[in-house]
LUMVEXFI-748700 format. One line per 8 residues: their letters; for each residue x, y, z of N, C-alpha, C. Coordinates in steps of 0.2 Angstrom, whole numbers. Example, Ala and Ser with C-alpha at 12.3 -4.5 7.8 and 13.67 -1.06 7.14 Angstrom:
BEGIN
as = 66:-28:39:62:-22:39:66:-16:39; 64:-11:35:68:-5:36:64:0:39 $
//
This chain:
BEGIN
mpkpfhyg = 447:405:488:442:407:493:441:403:500; 443:406:507:443:401:511:434:402:513; 434:398:519:427:397:521:427:403:522; 417:404:523:415:412:524:415:411:531; 415:419:534:414:421:540:409:422:543; 406:419:548:399:420:552:398:427:555; 395:431:553:394:438:557:388:435:563; 392:439:568:387:437:574:390:432:576 $
sdkltpai = 395:424:576:394:420:582:402:418:579; 404:418:572:412:417:572:414:424:577; 423:423:580:429:427:581:431:433:577; 430:437:577:431:443:574:439:445:574; 444:445:570:452:448:573:452:453:567; 458:457:568:460:461:562:460:459:556; 464:452:558:465:449:550:460:447:546; 454:444:549:448:443:548:445:450:543 $
vialagge = 446:455:546:442:462:545:445:464:538; 451:465:539:456:465:534:452:461:527; 454:453:530:453:450:522:446:451:519; 440:452:524:434:454:523:435:460:519; 436:465:520:440:473:518:440:472:511; 445:467:511:450:467:505:445:462:498; 441:460:501:438:453:495:441:447:496; 445:446:501:449:440:501:444:434:504 $
mrgiiped = 437:436:511:434:433:511:428:436:510; 420:430:512:417:434:510:412:430:519; 408:437:520:403:435:529:397:434:526; 395:430:529:386:429:528:385:427:537; 377:430:537:374:428:542:371:423:543; 372:414:546:369:409:546:363:409:549; 358:403:547:351:405:548:350:406:558; 355:402:561:353:401:569:356:409:571 $
tmqkiirs = 360:414:569:361:419:570:356:424:568; 354:424:562:346:425:561:340:426:564; 340:421:566:334:421:572:336:424:578; 342:424:581:342:429:586:341:435:584; 342:437:580:342:444:577:335:447:575; 330:442:571:322:442:571:319:442:579; 320:438:583:319:438:590:320:445:591; 327:447:592:328:455:595:323:461:593 $
rdyvseiv = 322:460:585:316:464:582:311:464:584; 309:458:585:302:457:588:300:458:595; 307:459:598:305:462:605:304:471:605; 309:472:600:306:480:598:298:481:597; 296:476:592:291:478:589:285:477:596; 286:474:599:282:473:606:282:481:612; 288:481:613:289:487:614:284:493:612; 285:493:606:282:498:603:274:497:603 $
srgktvyg = 271:491:603:265:490:603:261:492:610; 266:488:615:262:491:619:263:498:623; 267:502:621:267:509:623:272:510:626; 278:505:628:281:504:635:288:510:631; 288:516:636:293:521:634:301:519:635; 305:516:629:311:514:629:317:519:626; 321:520:629:326:526:624:325:524:617; 325:530:612:328:529:607:324:526:603 $
intgfgil = 318:521:605:314:518:603:307:522:600; 304:526:607:297:531:607:301:536:611; 306:537:611:308:546:614:313:551:609; 315:555:611:319:557:605:328:555:608; 333:560:605:340:556:609:343:561:611; 347:559:616:353:564:619:347:567:625; 351:574:624:348:578:629:337:577:627; 336:575:622:328:575:622:325:568:622 $
sntnisae = 329:563:628:326:557:629:318:558:632; 319:563:635:312:565:640:305:565:636; 309:566:628:301:568:622:299:561:621; 293:561:621:290:556:618:287:555:612; 288:551:609:286:550:602:282:543:600; 275:548:595:270:542:596:271:536:590; 269:531:593:268:525:587:268:526:580; 266:531:578:265:531:571:271:536:569 $
dtrklqhk = 272:540:574:281:543:571:287:539:573; 287:535:575:294:529:578:297:529:571; 297:527:567:298:525:561:301:531:558; 299:538:556:300:545:554:305:544:557; 305:544:566:310:546:569:317:542:567; 319:537:564:322:533:563:327:536:557; 321:536:552:324:542:546:329:547:548; 325:553:552:328:559:553:335:559:557 $
ilqshsvg = 334:551:561:341:555:564:347:551:559; 346:551:554:351:549:550:353:554:546; 347:559:546:348:564:543:351:567:547; 350:572:553:350:575:558:357:573:561; 359:567:561:365:567:563:372:569:557; 371:569:552:374:568:546:380:574:544; 383:578:549:386:584:550:394:582:551; 396:577:546:403:575:546:405:581:540 $
vgrpispf = 413:584:542:415:587:539:424:585:536; 425:588:530:434:587:529:432:584:523; 438:579:522:440:573:518:434:567:520; 434:565:514:431:558:515:438:554:518; 435:547:521:440:541:522:440:539:518; 443:533:518:446:530:512:439:525:511; 438:521:506:434:515:504:435:511:509; 442:508:509:444:502:514:440:505:522 $
lsrimmit = 442:509:524:440:510:530:433:511:530; 428:513:527:422:514:526:419:506:526; 422:502:523:421:494:524:423:491:529; 428:493:531:429:490:540:422:492:543; 422:499:543:415:501:547:409:497:545; 407:496:539:403:490:540:402:485:541; 409:482:541:409:474:542:410:474:551; 414:479:554:412:479:561:406:479:564 $
kvhslaqg = 403:484:560:396:487:562:390:481:561; 392:476:555:386:471:554:388:465:559; 393:464:561:396:458:566:393:461:573; 393:467:575:391:469:582:382:469:583; 379:471:577:372:472:578:369:463:577; 373:459:573:371:452:570:372:448:578; 373:451:582:374:446:589:367:447:593; 362:450:590:356:450:593:353:453:599 $
ysgiqqet = 357:458:600:354:464:605:353:472:603; 350:471:594:350:480:595:343:480:590; 338:475:591:332:476:587:333:479:579; 337:476:577:338:477:569:334:474:563; 333:475:558:328:469:555:333:466:552; 331:460:550:334:456:543:338:460:538; 333:465:536:334:467:528:337:473:529; 338:475:536:343:480:534:350:477:535 $
lericwfi = 352:473:539:357:469:539:361:467:531; 353:463:527:356:461:523:358:466:518; 353:471:517:356:477:513:365:480:517; 366:480:521:373:481:521:378:477:519; 376:471:522:381:465:517:378:466:510; 376:469:505:374:469:498:378:475:498; 380:479:501:385:486:501:392:481:500; 393:479:506:398:476:506:401:472:501 $
dqdispvv = 397:467:499:399:462:493:398:463:486; 397:470:485:397:473:478:402:478:479; 408:478:484:413:483:484:409:493:483; 403:492:485:401:499:488:401:502:492; 407:509:494:406:510:501:404:518:503; 401:518:506:399:525:507:404:531:509; 402:537:507:407:540:507:406:544:515; 411:544:518:409:546:526:416:552:527 $
pekgsvga = 413:557:530:420:564:531:423:562:536; 429:565:536:435:560:541:432:563:549; 429:571:547:429:574:555:422:575:556; 421:575:564:415:576:569:411:572:572; 418:567:576:414:563:580:418:564:588; 412:566:592:418:569:597:420:559:601; 416:553:599:417:546:600:414:545:605; 408:547:607:406:544:612:396:546:611 $
sgdlapla = 393:541:615:387:542:609:387:538:603; 393:536:604:396:533:598:397:537:592; 400:535:587:403:540:580:398:542:577; 393:546:580:388:549:578:387:550:571; 391:555:570:391:559:562:396:553:556; 400:549:559:403:546:553:397:540:553; 394:537:557:390:531:556:384:534:551; 382:538:555:376:543:550:376:542:544 $
hlflplig = 383:546:542:384:545:534:385:540:531; 388:534:536:391:527:533:384:525:530; 376:526:534:371:523:535:366:527:529; 368:533:527:363:536:523:362:532:516; 364:529:514:364:524:508:359:519:508; 356:518:515:352:513:517:346:517:516; 345:523:517:338:527:515:338:531:507; 343:528:505:343:532:497:347:538:498 $
lgevwvkg = 349:541:503:352:548:504:361:545:504; 364:552:502:372:552:504:376:550:498; 380:548:498:385:546:490:389:540:494; 392:537:488:395:530:487:400:529:484; 405:528:487:412:527:482:410:519:475; 409:520:470:410:514:467:416:514:461; 419:509:461:427:508:457:430:515:455; 432:518:461:436:525:461:432:530:462 $
kilpteev = 424:530:460:422:536:459:418:536:464; 415:542:465:410:545:470:404:547:464; 397:542:468:390:543:464:387:545:471; 381:547:467:374:548:472:371:542:473; 371:540:478:367:534:481:361:533:477; 355:539:476:350:535:472:351:533:466; 358:535:464:357:533:455:361:524:456; 363:524:461:367:519:462:363:512:462 $
lsqnglkp = 357:516:468:350:509:470:347:508:462; 347:515:459:342:512:452:344:508:447; 353:508:448:354:504:442:354:498:446; 354:497:450:354:489:452:346:486:455; 343:489:453:336:487:453:333:488:461; 336:493:465:333:493:473:332:500:474; 327:498:481:322:505:483:328:505:489; 327:513:491:328:512:499:325:509:503 $
lqlgpkeg = 326:508:509:323:504:514:319:509:520; 313:508:521:311:511:527:314:508:533; 316:510:538:318:510:543:313:508:551; 315:502:554:308:503:561:312:505:565; 307:504:571:308:507:577:315:505:579; 320:509:580:325:510:585:332:508:580; 329:507:573:334:505:569:341:510:567; 339:517:566:342:523:564:346:523:570 $
lalingtq = 344:521:578:349:526:584:355:518:585; 351:512:582:357:506:582:362:506:577; 360:509:572:365:509:566:370:514:570; 370:521:572:375:527:574:377:527:579; 375:522:585:379:520:591:384:515:590; 388:518:591:394:512:592:401:516:589; 406:511:589:412:514:592:416:511:583; 412:510:580:416:508:573:419:512:568 $
filayava = 419:519:569:424:523:566:430:524:568; 431:523:577:438:523:579:439:515:577; 435:510:578:438:504:576:441:504:570; 438:506:565:441:506:560:448:509:558; 451:513:561:456:517:563:462:510:567; 458:510:573:461:504:577:463:498:571; 460:495:568:461:489:564:466:490:558; 465:495:554:470:498:547:476:500:552 $
nlqrmhfc = 477:502:557:483:506:559:487:502:562; 483:495:566:486:491:569:490:488:563; 489:486:558:490:481:552:497:486:551; 495:494:550:502:497:547:508:500:553; 506:499:557:508:501:563:514:494:564; 510:488:563:515:483:564:520:480:558; 518:482:552:524:483:548:528:488:549; 525:493:551:533:500:551:538:496:556 $
lesadlig = 534:493:563:538:492:569:544:485:566; 540:480:559:546:475:557:550:479:555; 550:482:549:553:487:545:560:490:549; 557:492:556:561:497:558:568:492:564; 565:485:564:572:482:565:575:479:561; 573:478:554:577:475:549:580:482:547; 578:489:546:583:495:544:587:496:550; 585:494:555:589:498:560:594:492:562 $
amslealt = 595:486:562:601:482:559:605:482:554; 603:487:549:605:487:542:610:493:545; 607:499:547:610:504:549:617:502:555; 616:498:560:620:495:563:628:490:560; 627:487:554:631:484:552:634:491:547; 633:494:544:634:500:539:638:506:545; 638:505:554:640:508:557:644:504:561; 647:498:558:651:494:561:650:493:569 $
gtkspfde = 644:493:571:640:491:578:641:485:582; 639:484:586:642:476:590:633:475:592; 633:467:592:626:464:592:627:462:600; 629:462:603:631:460:611:625:463:614; 625:470:614:619:471:618:611:467:616; 611:464:611:606:459:609:605:451:612; 612:452:617:611:444:619:605:443:622; 604:437:621:598:433:625:597:433:633 $
rihnlrpf = 602:434:636:603:434:642:602:440:646; 603:443:644:603:452:646:596:454:645; 592:452:640:584:451:641:579:448:643; 583:444:646:579:436:651:581:440:656; 585:447:659:586:451:666:579:456:665; 578:456:661:572:462:662:565:460:655; 561:454:656:560:452:652:554:456:650; 553:460:647:548:464:641:545:462:636 $
sgnqlvaq = 540:457:635:541:453:630:544:456:622; 542:465:622:542:468:616:550:467:615; 554:469:620:562:469:622:563:462:618; 563:456:622:564:451:618:562:449:615; 557:450:609:555:448:603:561:453:598; 563:461:599:565:462:595:574:462:596; 576:462:601:584:456:602:585:449:600; 580:447:598:578:440:594:580:441:587 $
rlrklltg = 576:447:584:574:448:579:583:452:576; 584:455:580:591:457:578:597:452:578; 597:447:582:601:442:584:600:439:576; 595:434:574:596:432:570:596:437:563; 593:441:560:594:446:557:604:447:554; 607:449:560:614:448:559:618:442:560; 615:436:561:619:430:559:621:428:554; 629:427:555:632:427:547:635:432:545 $
seimqshv = 635:435:547:637:444:544:645:442:543; 648:445:538:657:444:538:658:453:540; 652:457:539:655:463:542:655:463:550; 650:459:553:651:459:561:657:456:564; 658:451:560:664:446:563:671:452:559; 671:456:556:677:458:554:681:464:560; 676:466:565:675:470:568:677:469:578; 677:461:577:675:459:584:681:462:589 $
dcgrvqdp = 686:464:588:692:465:591:693:473:589; 689:478:588:690:485:586:692:488:592; 689:488:597:691:491:604:686:495:605; 679:496:602:674:501:604:670:498:609; 670:501:614:668:498:619:660:499:618; 657:504:618:649:503:617:646:508:612; 642:507:608:639:510:602:633:515:606; 632:522:602:628:526:605:619:522:606 $
yslrcmpq = 616:525:609:611:523:612:606:521:606; 605:524:600:600:522:595:603:516:592; 608:514:592:611:507:591:610:503:597; 613:503:601:614:499:608:607:497:611; 602:500:610:595:501:614:588:499:610; 591:497:604:585:495:599:580:491:601; 582:487:606:578:484:607:572:484:615; 577:490:619:571:491:622:567:499:620 $
vhgasrna = 569:501:616:565:507:611:561:504:608; 561:501:603:557:496:599:553:490:601; 556:489:606:552:484:609:547:488:615; 548:493:617:542:497:621:538:498:615; 538:500:610:534:503:603:528:496:603; 533:491:603:530:484:601:524:481:608; 527:483:613:523:483:619:516:487:618; 515:492:616:511:497:615:505:495:610 $
wlhlkelt = 508:493:604:505:489:599:501:480:602; 504:479:604:501:473:608:496:475:611; 497:480:616:492:482:621:485:484:617; 485:488:611:482:492:604:477:484:603; 481:479:601:479:471:598:474:470:602; 477:469:610:473:464:612:466:469:615; 467:477:614:459:478:615:455:480:609; 458:480:604:456:480:598:451:473:598 $
lielnsvt = 454:466:599:451:462:598:445:461:601; 444:466:608:437:464:612:434:470:610; 436:472:607:430:478:604:426:475:597; 432:472:594:428:468:586:422:464:590; 423:460:594:417:454:596:413:459:601; 411:466:601:406:468:606:402:470:604; 396:472:607:389:475:603:390:483:610; 391:487:604:392:493:606:386:500:605 $
dnplifsa = 381:498:603:376:502:601:370:503:611; 365:506:610:360:508:616:355:510:613; 349:508:616:349:503:622:351:498:619; 352:493:623:352:484:621:346:482:623; 345:477:620:337:474:620:338:464:622; 338:464:629:339:457:630:332:455:631; 327:457:632:319:456:628:315:462:630; 309:458:629:302:466:628:303:469:635 $
ddtisggn = 304:465:639:303:469:645:309:470:649; 317:469:647:320:470:648:327:474:644; 326:479:645:331:483:640:334:490:645; 342:489:643:346:494:646:349:500:644; 348:505:645:351:510:642:359:511:646; 363:511:642:372:511:646:376:514:642; 382:513:642:387:517:638:393:513:635; 391:508:632:395:504:628:398:507:622 $
fhgqplai = 394:510:619:397:518:614:403:521:616; 404:522:623:411:526:624:415:524:622; 419:528:618:425:526:615:433:526:618; 431:528:626:438:529:629:442:521:629; 440:515:631:443:511:629:449:511:625; 446:512:617:450:512:611:455:519:611; 453:525:615:456:531:613:462:531:616; 463:529:624:468:529:627:475:525:623 $
pldyatia = 473:518:622:476:512:617:482:518:612; 475:520:605:475:523:600:482:527:603; 481:534:608:486:538:610:492:536:612; 492:531:615:497:526:617:501:524:611; 499:522:605:501:518:602:505:525:595; 500:530:595:504:537:594:510:538:597; 510:538:602:517:540:604:524:535:603; 520:527:607:525:524:601:525:524:596 $
sseagnis = 523:525:590:525:525:583:529:533:583; 526:537:585:532:542:586:537:541:587; 539:537:592:546:536:596:551:530:590; 546:527:587:552:524:582:554:527:576; 549:533:575:554:537:572:558:541:574; 557:542:580:563:549:585:571:544:583; 570:537:584:576:534:585:579:533:579; 575:532:573:578:529:567:581:537:565 $
drrcylll = 577:541:567:581:550:563:590:548:565; 589:548:572:595:548:576:601:541:573; 599:537:569:602:534:566:604:536:558; 601:539:555:602:543:550:607:549:552; 609:553:556:612:556:558:618:554:559; 619:548:563:624:544:564:627:543:559; 623:540:550:626:538:546:631:543:542; 629:549:543:632:555:540:638:558:542 $
egkwglpl = 638:557:549:646:559:552:653:558:551; 653:555:546:659:552:543:665:548:547; 662:546:552:666:540:558:664:535:555; 672:530:557:671:523:559:672:520:551; 674:525:547:677:522:542:673:524:536; 666:527:538:662:531:531:662:537:529; 662:537:524:665:545:522:659:549:524; 662:556:525:657:561:528:651:561:521 $
llmkdvgl = 645:562:524:640:562:520:638:558:515; 641:552:516:641:545:513:642:546:504; 647:551:505:649:553:498:656:554:496; 658:551:493:668:555:491:667:560:489; 663:563:485:664:570:483:660:575:484; 661:577:493:656:581:496:660:588:495; 655:594:495:657:601:493:653:602:488; 655:600:481:650:601:475:645:598:477 $
nsgfmipq = 645:590:480:638:586:483:636:588:488; 630:588:492:626:588:499:627:581:500; 627:577:496:627:571:499:621:569:502; 621:565:509:616:565:509:612:567:516; 616:574:516:614:578:520:607:580:522; 605:582:516:598:585:517:592:580:516; 591:573:515:586:569:518:586:570:525; 591:570:528:588:570:535:584:577:538 $
yttaalvt = 587:581:535:584:586:537:574:584:539; 573:581:533:566:577:532:564:574:536; 569:569:539:566:564:544:566:571:549; 570:576:552:570:579:559:562:583:556; 561:586:550:555:588:550:548:583:552; 551:578:549:544:575:551:544:572:558; 550:569:561:551:569:569:546:575:573; 547:581:573:544:584:575:536:586:573 $
enktlcfp = 535:585:569:527:585:566:526:580:571; 529:574:568:527:568:575:524:569:582; 530:572:585:529:574:593:523:580:594; 522:585:590:517:589:590:511:584:590; 509:579:585:503:575:584:504:571:592; 507:571:597:508:565:603:503:570:607; 499:573:609:495:575:614:489:571:612; 489:569:619:483:562:618:475:566:618 $
asadsipt = 472:566:612:467:569:610:461:564:617; 463:559:619:457:556:626:457:562:631; 465:564:633:465:568:638:460:572:639; 456:575:632:452:579:632:445:578:631; 438:582:635:433:583:634:429:588:634; 423:586:630:421:593:629:413:592:630; 411:594:634:401:591:633:397:594:628; 393:590:626:389:587:621:381:590:622 $
slgqedhv = 378:588:618:369:587:620:368:589:625; 368:597:627:368:602:631:368:599:639; 375:596:638:377:594:645:375:586:645; 369:584:643:366:574:643:374:571:644; 377:572:637:383:569:637:391:573:637; 392:571:643:397:579:646:402:576:647; 404:569:644:412:565:644:410:562:641; 416:564:635:416:561:628:424:560:629 $
smgsisgr = 425:554:622:433:552:622:437:553:619; 433:558:611:437:560:607:443:555:604; 440:549:604:444:545:601:445:542:593; 441:546:590:440:547:583:447:552:581; 448:556:584:453:561:583:461:558:584; 461:552:591:465:548:591:466:544:586; 463:541:583:463:537:576:465:540:571; 462:546:571:466:548:564:472:553:565 $
klemvlen = 475:553:573:482:556:572:487:550:571; 483:544:573:488:538:572:489:535:567; 484:537:562:487:537:555:490:542:550; 491:548:554:495:553:553:502:552:554; 501:550:560:510:549:563:513:541:559; 509:537:556:514:533:554:514:534:547; 509:538:545:512:542:536:519:544:539; 520:548:542:527:551:543:532:546:544 $
leyilaie = 529:541:550:535:535:551:538:530:546; 533:530:540:535:527:533:541:530:529; 537:538:530:545:540:527:551:541:531; 549:542:537:556:542:541:560:536:540; 556:531:540:560:524:539:563:520:533; 558:524:528:562:525:522:567:528:519; 569:534:522:575:538:524:580:534:526; 578:533:531:585:529:534:587:522:530 $
lmtacqai = 580:519:527:583:513:525:588:515:519; 585:520:513:590:524:509:595:525:511; 598:526:517:603:531:518:609:524:521; 604:518:524:607:513:527:612:508:522; 607:507:514:608:504:510:615:508:507; 615:516:505:621:518:502:627:516:510; 626:517:513:631:516:520:636:510:519; 631:502:516:634:498:518:638:495:512 $
efrrplrs = 636:499:506:641:498:504:648:499:502; 651:503:507:657:507:509:659:503:513; 656:496:514:660:491:518:661:484:514; 662:485:507:664:480:502:672:479:501; 674:474:500:670:470:500:666:462:504; 665:468:511:663:463:515:655:462:513; 653:457:514:644:455:515:642:456:523; 636:459:522:630:457:528:626:449:530 $
ssilehah = 625:447:532:621:442:533:617:442:527; 616:434:526:610:433:519:602:437:518; 600:437:526:595:440:524:596:448:523; 600:452:526:601:459:528:603:461:520; 609:457:518:610:457:509:603:456:504; 600:450:507:594:451:500:589:459:503; 588:461:507:584:467:508:588:471:506; 595:472:506:599:476:502:599:476:493 $
efvrqqvs = 598:471:491:597:468:483:589:471:482; 583:471:484:576:471:486:577:478:484; 580:484:487:579:491:488:585:491:482; 589:488:480:592:490:475:588:489:467; 584:487:467:578:485:461:577:492:459; 576:495:464:572:501:461:576:506:463; 580:508:468:585:514:469:592:510:470; 597:515:465:603:513:464:609:516:469 $
fakedrif = 614:513:470:619:519:474:621:525:471; 621:528:475:622:537:471:628:539:472; 631:540:467:639:542:467:639:550:467; 633:554:465:632:561:463:628:561:467; 625:568:467:617:571:470:613:570:464; 608:569:466:602:568:461:595:571:466; 588:569:464:583:571:465:581:564:470; 584:565:476:582:560:482:573:559:483 $
addilkik = 572:564:481:564:564:485:561:558:480; 563:557:474:560:550:469:562:545:473; 568:543:475:570:537:478:566:537:486; 565:541:488:562:541:494:555:540:493; 551:541:489:544:539:487:547:532:485; 549:528:481:550:521:478:552:517:485; 555:519:492:555:515:495:549:516:500; 548:523:502:539:522:504:538:518:503 $
ymiesfsf = 536:517:496:529:511:494:531:505:494; 539:504:496:541:497:499:538:496:506; 537:501:509:536:502:516:529:500:518; 526:505:515:518:507:516:513:501:511; 517:496:505:514:492:504:515:485:507; 521:485:513:522:479:516:527:475:512; 526:476:506:531:473:500:538:471:503; 541:476:507:549:476:509:547:469:515 $
iretdafa = 544:469:519:545:465:524:543:457:523; 537:457:520:535:452:515:539:448:512; 544:451:506:549:448:503:556:445:508; 556:453:513:562:449:519:561:443:521; 554:441:524:551:436:530:552:431:525; 550:430:518:548:425:514:555:422:513; 561:427:512:567:425:510:569:421:517; 568:424:522:572:421:529:568:414:530 $
ksrgidln = 562:414:531:556:406:528:561:402:526; 563:404:518:566:399:513:572:396:514; 575:400:519:581:397:523:580:396:532; 575:392:532:572:390:539:572:394:545; 572:401:543:574:407:549:568:408:548; 562:409:556:558:411:561:560:417:563; 559:423:561:561:429:564:559:429:571; 551:427:570:546:432:575:544:423:579 $
kdfesfsl = 548:420:580:549:412:583:547:413:591; 542:409:592:541:411:600:535:416:604; 532:421:597:530:426:600:525:427:594; 521:422:596:515:423:591:510:426:594; 510:432:601:505:435:601:507:443:598; 514:443:596:513:449:592:513:448:583; 509:443:581:508:441:575:499:445:574; 498:448:568:492:450:567:487:444:566 $
nn = 490:440:566:485:433:562:482:430:569; 482:432:574:478:429:581:476:432:586 $
//
């Protein structure tokens, strides 16, 4: 187990969040950070005792901000805000996403500007450490004033309400607390508001899908290289010199990866004088298209890093005499890059489908539909129907949610980000992209065997063999859906890329050398 992460002081990264959420690392609140938290709590207590009017401490919420709340009702107010804002609908998000929400919320609150109680943060950390995740519905946030509904559901268990995931089962919170000898918390002034103001629902989707998109894009390069080999395409468009003349970092990375993936290929060497002048764009322009998606990914990563280490609730407490109501809860800074990443992921599927189509045409020495006996057999014709359907579905999901806004709170909250929808749409597009890439990989593995006895590069042959451990060469039609599911799991579990990268490194090859910014780990 690596050394613990210090909430509120250490720098949080997507890789650390994922390690914390996966139980591979533990988070703690160090003593010096706890002192800042307690000081902030004392400021709130002083505000209440003085009777100074501060939004959310002794006033109503949203349009009710001009409604004063008596000192004796300030605690009841915080209890009621969790109840009233728990209006989420739809299926529950995954326990993994729920854990990310808690982890990122603790880190934000622990920075000492939110007036939260020590006991409240310790209880959230208890849920994280015990792998008990609140049940959070997926729909209902407009992504401004914070992810109000999802965060309200996330923290209902603090006051003994709502439901939680325990070992894959959903149980009433009251039952789980009782089994562990715990009682519901009594929230202090401002605590309920601090808990539900923030962007942690949007942020959880950004973190999880940043990882998922990373592995999809890594897979796209590798699978695209296999398709290129099967189609006897040329590697000359990946020459470093031409990409230095248009030096987008994503393009340069993809070109480098393709060069290294194709080094030592007998197939490539066999057709150097074939007379073919140019390959279709879906082969020739992989650095430009895959690279543009990489650039979008990098933009999302950079902004996610900022958000992970930010304080996003409201109002912020600098002292008992200095509180500021601002808009750090507004989701727009992440909503736009999430929409950008959705388009970028969709395009990765779009070009993958085109390569699937090329592999079926019966050109350049490949049999029509990648089987020798077609007519009786349909060959690999129908899997491409699925990629076509998924690509179109992804295109329909590309309308940017961040381009829309519907006023809420009777006009007080008159511009909202809809970033929660941006995050959920990215997840849907990536799910489809994994299927599209799986079908291309299945098709490319079939096609490359018609180049035997010639061999591809050692890396691509290893990748081919990894697939063949689960899915065999098809001499005749079968239920290809079974094969697609097996290969899709290789992509979504990240095993396809991790296995290939490990093999490459065992041969002294670093596919991403000099492009550390595209790593998940920094």
